[in-house]
FITORNU-187125 format. One record per residue (C-alpha): x, y, z; residue in three letters. Coordinates in nm, 2 decimals. Example, Ala and Ser with C-alpha at 12.3 -4.5 7.8 and 13.67 -1.06 7.14 Angstrom:
<nodes>
x, y, z, vexse
1.23, -0.45, 0.78, ALA
1.37, -0.11, 0.71, SER
</nodes>
This chain:
<nodes>
x, y, z, vexse
-3.69, 2.64, 4.27, MET
-3.88, 2.33, 4.29, GLN
-4.11, 2.41, 3.99, ASP
-3.88, 2.60, 3.80, GLY
-3.71, 2.96, 3.86, ASP
-3.83, 3.16, 4.15, CYS
-4.02, 3.48, 4.06, PRO
-3.72, 3.69, 4.20, TYR
-3.46, 3.51, 3.95, LEU
-3.72, 3.51, 3.65, ALA
-3.73, 3.90, 3.66, ARG
-3.36, 3.95, 3.62, TRP
-3.40, 3.91, 3.25, ASP
-3.66, 4.21, 3.27, ALA
-3.43, 4.39, 3.49, VAL
-3.14, 4.38, 3.26, GLU
-3.33, 4.48, 2.95, ALA
-3.50, 4.75, 3.11, ALA
-3.41, 5.14, 3.03, ASP
-3.48, 5.25, 3.40, VAL
-3.46, 5.02, 3.73, ILE
-3.59, 5.15, 4.05, VAL
-3.45, 5.01, 4.34, GLY
-3.29, 5.04, 4.70, GLY
-2.92, 5.12, 4.76, PRO
-2.86, 4.76, 4.81, ALA
-2.91, 4.67, 4.46, HIS
-2.61, 4.85, 4.35, THR
-2.40, 4.57, 4.51, ALA
-2.51, 4.37, 4.18, LEU
-2.29, 4.42, 3.87, ASP
-2.60, 4.37, 3.64, ARG
-2.75, 4.64, 3.80, VAL
-2.47, 4.90, 3.75, VAL
-2.28, 4.80, 3.46, ASP
-2.32, 5.07, 3.18, ASP
-2.60, 5.26, 3.38, ARG
-2.61, 5.61, 3.53, VAL
-2.68, 5.53, 3.91, VAL
-2.87, 5.76, 4.11, ILE
-2.89, 5.78, 4.49, PHE
-3.18, 5.97, 4.63, ASP
-3.00, 6.10, 4.97, GLU
-2.68, 5.91, 5.09, ASP
-2.74, 5.55, 5.11, PRO
-2.71, 5.56, 5.51, GLY
-2.64, 5.19, 5.67, THR
-2.72, 5.01, 5.34, ALA
-2.37, 4.89, 5.31, TYR
-2.29, 4.84, 5.67, ARG
-2.33, 4.53, 5.92, THR
-2.30, 4.57, 6.29, GLU
-2.23, 4.30, 6.53, PHE
-2.23, 4.35, 6.93, ASP
-2.01, 4.12, 7.13, ALA
-2.28, 3.86, 7.17, ASN
-2.38, 3.85, 6.80, GLN
-2.02, 3.82, 6.72, LEU
-1.94, 3.54, 6.93, SER
-2.27, 3.35, 6.81, THR
-2.22, 3.43, 6.44, ALA
-1.86, 3.32, 6.43, ILE
-1.92, 2.99, 6.66, SER
-2.20, 2.90, 6.44, THR
-2.01, 2.94, 6.11, PHE
-1.70, 2.76, 6.23, LEU
-1.90, 2.47, 6.39, SER
-2.07, 2.39, 6.04, LYS
-1.72, 2.42, 5.83, ASN
-1.54, 2.10, 5.87, ASP
-1.27, 2.23, 5.64, ASP
-1.20, 2.47, 5.89, LEU
-0.92, 2.37, 6.19, PRO
-1.11, 2.54, 6.45, ILE
-1.49, 2.51, 6.55, ASP
-1.57, 2.79, 6.78, ASN
-1.51, 3.17, 6.89, HIS
-1.27, 3.09, 7.15, PHE
-1.06, 2.85, 6.92, GLY
-1.04, 3.15, 6.69, LEU
-0.92, 3.37, 6.95, ILE
-0.63, 3.12, 7.06, GLY
-0.55, 3.11, 6.70, ALA
-0.53, 3.48, 6.65, ALA
-0.35, 3.56, 6.96, THR
-0.07, 3.27, 6.97, ASN
0.25, 3.34, 6.78, GLU
0.29, 2.95, 6.75, GLY
-0.05, 2.89, 6.55, MET
0.04, 3.08, 6.23, GLU
-0.01, 2.78, 6.03, ALA
-0.38, 2.76, 6.14, ILE
-0.43, 3.10, 6.05, ARG
-0.30, 3.05, 5.71, ASP
-0.53, 2.76, 5.67, ALA
-0.82, 2.97, 5.77, ILE
-0.72, 3.25, 5.55, ARG
-0.66, 3.01, 5.23, ASP
-1.03, 2.85, 5.29, GLU
-1.22, 3.20, 5.33, LEU
-1.05, 3.41, 5.09, SER
-0.85, 3.49, 4.80, ASP
-0.70, 3.84, 4.66, ASN
-1.04, 3.97, 4.55, THR
-1.33, 3.79, 4.74, SER
-1.44, 3.64, 5.07, ILE
-1.62, 3.30, 5.05, ALA
-1.96, 3.30, 5.18, ARG
-2.06, 2.94, 5.20, PRO
-2.42, 2.87, 5.27, THR
-2.35, 2.70, 5.57, LYS
-2.29, 3.03, 5.73, ALA
-2.65, 3.11, 5.71, VAL
-2.81, 2.76, 5.73, ASP
-2.89, 2.81, 6.11, ASP
-3.11, 3.05, 6.29, ASP
-2.79, 3.17, 6.48, ASP
-2.58, 3.18, 6.12, GLY
-2.48, 3.51, 5.95, HIS
-2.37, 3.58, 5.59, ALA
-2.10, 3.79, 5.73, GLU
-1.94, 3.55, 5.95, ALA
-1.66, 3.44, 5.74, PRO
-1.57, 3.84, 5.72, THR
-1.59, 3.85, 6.12, ALA
-1.33, 3.55, 6.13, VAL
-1.09, 3.70, 5.90, LEU
-1.15, 4.07, 6.09, THR
-1.05, 3.88, 6.43, MET
-0.75, 3.71, 6.28, LEU
-0.60, 4.03, 6.12, GLU
-0.70, 4.23, 6.43, LEU
-0.49, 3.98, 6.65, GLY
-0.80, 3.91, 6.84, GLY
-0.89, 4.24, 6.98, PRO
-1.19, 4.11, 7.19, ILE
-0.94, 4.00, 7.47, ILE
-0.75, 4.30, 7.50, GLY
-0.40, 4.33, 7.63, ASP
-0.32, 4.04, 7.41, THR
-0.37, 4.23, 7.10, ALA
-0.08, 4.32, 6.91, PRO
0.09, 4.65, 6.99, THR
0.18, 4.78, 6.63, GLU
-0.10, 4.87, 6.39, TYR
-0.10, 4.95, 6.01, ASP
-0.32, 5.27, 6.05, TRP
-0.34, 5.57, 6.25, ASP
-0.20, 5.48, 6.61, ASP
-0.31, 5.79, 6.76, GLN
-0.67, 5.75, 6.65, LEU
-0.67, 5.38, 6.78, ARG
-0.54, 5.51, 7.10, GLU
-0.79, 5.81, 7.16, GLU
-1.09, 5.66, 7.01, ALA
-1.05, 5.29, 7.12, GLY
-1.09, 5.18, 6.77, LEU
-0.91, 4.91, 6.53, ASP
-0.93, 4.92, 6.17, TYR
-0.86, 4.66, 5.89, VAL
-0.95, 4.63, 5.51, GLU
-0.99, 4.27, 5.40, LEU
-0.89, 4.12, 5.04, PRO
-1.23, 4.20, 4.90, ASP
-1.24, 4.57, 4.98, GLY
-1.44, 4.55, 5.29, SER
-1.34, 4.77, 5.58, GLN
-1.39, 4.67, 5.93, VAL
-1.37, 4.88, 6.24, VAL
-1.36, 4.72, 6.59, TYR
-1.49, 4.94, 6.88, ASP
-1.31, 4.84, 7.19, HIS
-1.54, 5.03, 7.43, ALA
-1.83, 4.84, 7.33, GLU
-1.68, 4.52, 7.18, SER
-1.85, 4.60, 6.86, ARG
-1.76, 4.52, 6.52, VAL
-1.89, 4.72, 6.22, VAL
-1.83, 4.60, 5.85, ILE
-1.87, 4.83, 5.56, ARG
-1.86, 4.70, 5.22, ARG
-1.96, 4.98, 4.95, PRO
-2.05, 4.88, 4.60, PRO
-1.83, 4.88, 4.32, THR
-1.94, 5.15, 4.09, LEU
-1.63, 5.15, 3.84, ASP
-1.85, 5.00, 3.57, ALA
-2.13, 5.27, 3.58, ALA
-2.15, 5.54, 3.33, ARG
-2.19, 5.79, 3.61, ALA
-2.29, 5.81, 3.97, VAL
-2.51, 6.08, 4.07, VAL
-2.63, 6.19, 4.44, GLY
-2.94, 6.40, 4.53, LEU
-2.92, 6.55, 4.88, ASP
-3.09, 6.86, 5.01, GLY
-2.84, 6.89, 5.29, THR
-2.51, 6.71, 5.17, PRO
-2.23, 6.61, 5.37, VAL
-1.95, 6.51, 5.14, GLU
-1.77, 6.32, 5.39, GLU
-2.05, 6.08, 5.45, LEU
-2.11, 6.04, 5.09, TRP
-1.74, 5.96, 5.06, ARG
-1.73, 5.70, 5.33, GLY
-2.08, 5.53, 5.23, ARG
-1.99, 5.49, 4.86, LEU
-1.65, 5.41, 4.91, GLY
-1.52, 5.71, 4.67, VAL
-1.25, 5.94, 4.71, ASP
-1.36, 6.23, 4.48, GLU
-1.71, 6.39, 4.47, ILE
-1.79, 6.70, 4.26, VAL
-2.08, 6.88, 4.40, SER
-2.34, 7.14, 4.22, TRP
-2.57, 7.36, 4.40, ARG
-2.91, 7.34, 4.19, VAL
-3.12, 7.60, 4.38, LEU
-3.01, 7.94, 4.52, CYS
-3.13, 8.03, 4.87, ASP
-3.42, 8.25, 4.73, ASP
-3.50, 7.98, 4.48, CYS
-3.50, 7.74, 4.76, ARG
-3.74, 7.95, 4.95, ALA
-3.97, 8.01, 4.65, ARG
-3.97, 7.66, 4.58, TYR
-4.09, 7.53, 4.95, LEU
-4.31, 7.83, 4.94, ARG
-4.47, 7.85, 4.60, ASP
-4.44, 7.50, 4.47, VAL
-4.47, 7.25, 4.79, ILE
-4.70, 7.51, 4.93, GLY
-4.56, 7.56, 5.29, TYR
-4.61, 7.86, 5.48, GLU
-4.35, 7.95, 5.74, PHE
-4.43, 8.17, 6.05, VAL
-4.12, 8.26, 6.26, GLN
-4.21, 8.29, 6.62, THR
-3.88, 8.44, 6.76, THR
-3.60, 8.63, 6.64, SER
-3.38, 8.47, 6.86, TYR
-3.10, 8.17, 6.77, VAL
-3.23, 7.85, 6.93, LYS
-2.92, 7.61, 6.89, PRO
-3.04, 7.28, 7.01, TYR
-2.79, 7.06, 6.92, SER
-2.69, 6.98, 7.28, SER
-3.03, 7.03, 7.48, GLY
-2.84, 7.25, 7.70, GLU
-3.05, 7.56, 7.61, TYR
-3.40, 7.42, 7.56, VAL
-3.68, 7.67, 7.70, ASN
-3.95, 7.39, 7.80, ARG
-4.18, 7.63, 7.95, ARG
-4.16, 7.85, 7.59, GLY
-4.14, 7.55, 7.36, ASP
-4.44, 7.39, 7.54, PHE
-4.63, 7.74, 7.50, GLY
-4.56, 7.73, 7.14, VAL
-4.71, 7.38, 7.07, ILE
-5.03, 7.41, 7.28, GLU
-5.07, 7.79, 7.12, ALA
-5.04, 7.64, 6.77, VAL
-5.25, 7.33, 6.85, ALA
-5.52, 7.57, 6.98, ASN
-5.49, 7.82, 6.71, ARG
-5.52, 7.54, 6.41, HIS
-5.74, 7.33, 6.61, ASP
-5.54, 7.03, 6.55, THR
-5.25, 6.84, 6.67, THR
-4.93, 6.96, 6.51, PRO
-4.62, 6.73, 6.44, GLY
-4.29, 6.85, 6.61, VAL
-3.94, 6.83, 6.48, ILE
-3.64, 6.92, 6.70, THR
-3.28, 6.78, 6.78, THR
-3.28, 6.43, 6.91, LYS
-3.12, 6.56, 7.26, SER
-3.41, 6.85, 7.27, ALA
-3.67, 6.59, 7.23, ALA
-3.54, 6.39, 7.52, GLU
-3.50, 6.67, 7.74, ARG
-3.85, 6.81, 7.65, LEU
-4.05, 6.49, 7.67, PHE
-3.85, 6.22, 7.89, GLU
-3.65, 6.43, 8.18, GLU
-3.88, 6.49, 8.48, PRO
-3.94, 6.88, 8.47, PRO
-3.77, 7.06, 8.72, SER
-3.99, 7.39, 8.64, GLU
-4.33, 7.47, 8.83, PRO
-4.66, 7.38, 8.67, PHE
-4.52, 7.19, 8.38, ILE
-4.75, 6.89, 8.24, ASP
-4.57, 6.68, 7.99, ILE
-4.86, 6.45, 7.94, GLU
-5.07, 6.72, 7.87, ARG
-4.87, 6.87, 7.57, VAL
-4.77, 6.53, 7.44, THR
-5.15, 6.45, 7.42, ASP
-5.16, 6.77, 7.17, ARG
-4.92, 6.65, 6.92, ILE
-4.92, 6.41, 6.65, ALA
-4.56, 6.28, 6.67, ASP
-4.21, 6.39, 6.74, VAL
-3.93, 6.37, 6.52, LYS
-3.54, 6.49, 6.55, HIS
-3.36, 6.61, 6.23, TYR
-3.15, 6.30, 6.18, GLY
-3.47, 6.08, 6.17, ALA
-3.64, 6.30, 5.88, LEU
-3.44, 6.22, 5.60, ARG
-3.65, 6.03, 5.32, SER
-3.93, 6.00, 5.59, SER
-4.31, 6.04, 5.51, ASN
-4.42, 6.00, 5.86, ASP
-4.58, 6.35, 5.88, PHE
-4.79, 6.27, 5.55, THR
-5.14, 6.43, 5.63, GLY
-5.03, 6.65, 5.92, THR
-5.11, 6.99, 5.81, GLU
-4.91, 7.19, 6.08, VAL
-4.59, 7.12, 6.26, GLY
-4.36, 7.30, 6.51, VAL
-3.99, 7.33, 6.47, VAL
-3.83, 7.37, 6.79, LEU
-3.48, 7.51, 6.78, GLY
-3.19, 7.40, 6.51, SER
-2.90, 7.16, 6.50, PRO
-2.68, 7.46, 6.41, THR
-2.66, 7.83, 6.51, ARG
-2.80, 7.93, 6.14, GLU
-3.19, 7.89, 6.22, THR
-3.45, 8.01, 6.46, VAL
-3.77, 7.87, 6.60, ARG
-4.05, 7.89, 6.37, PHE
-4.37, 7.68, 6.29, ARG
-4.51, 7.57, 5.96, LEU
-4.83, 7.53, 5.80, ARG
-4.86, 7.28, 5.52, LEU
-5.13, 7.32, 5.24, HIS
</nodes>
């Protein structure tokens, strides 16, 4: 900024005048990107609107922020816990709330990030600890909550919604805080989500919307023809049996390794492997209990292993001509191998 606007700021004039903006999910947090536009998400935004703190990160971020803000009556995490749990410190709690929030927003002073240990969400974490009554110290937390007591009891979670609409969950088992701040999409002309395997609950939660209208664009036969004739996939089914591998319990290491080696030999290449996360751990990480199983020999014959959940929007198999799919996350599909053209 010493010699004028930085290139990032200078580009905003062009962005606001453009007919089409190509960016990432985080850009939808900016009104100038969303207002009066059709917003299109290519698959759900994942963790784009979520921030997580483990116990150490939480304490460090809060203490760093408090120590750098002279207008706040406490200067470290332990002082905040005391204020949150002591009935006689209501005036201090009110002073912190007044300084950090109004009815629609949470203040984010630059001091929150001016240090290596600082974090932009530290003010949100401070307010969270106040509203939850300092859940990090367990037994002194409030006994009554304004949300589902049964869920809190069974899942060990606390929940609070803050003035700016951010939603925060505290995980007692892991002493972990998760902050979710979905974008405000009300000013958009329309919001469209593209997803090959949509889960509406995920979309609603990650975008913070109540209603979703779903349209299926391709029928089963159309999808099969698209993958075969347009994309150029060739699918070769190797068994007629259903292979539900979601738990990893029914993994057949001898049979799966045989398929991998047979495909590698037949096509004289190193195939990619797709399976469930549990099955991948069982196949390639656990010591074999079966005789004559050589894990290293098989892993040397494959290009890479991915589980279903890590494949969304992934191009990691670009250039790999042959792949092996082992099992399925449900009981609806079977084991097969695929060849790319």
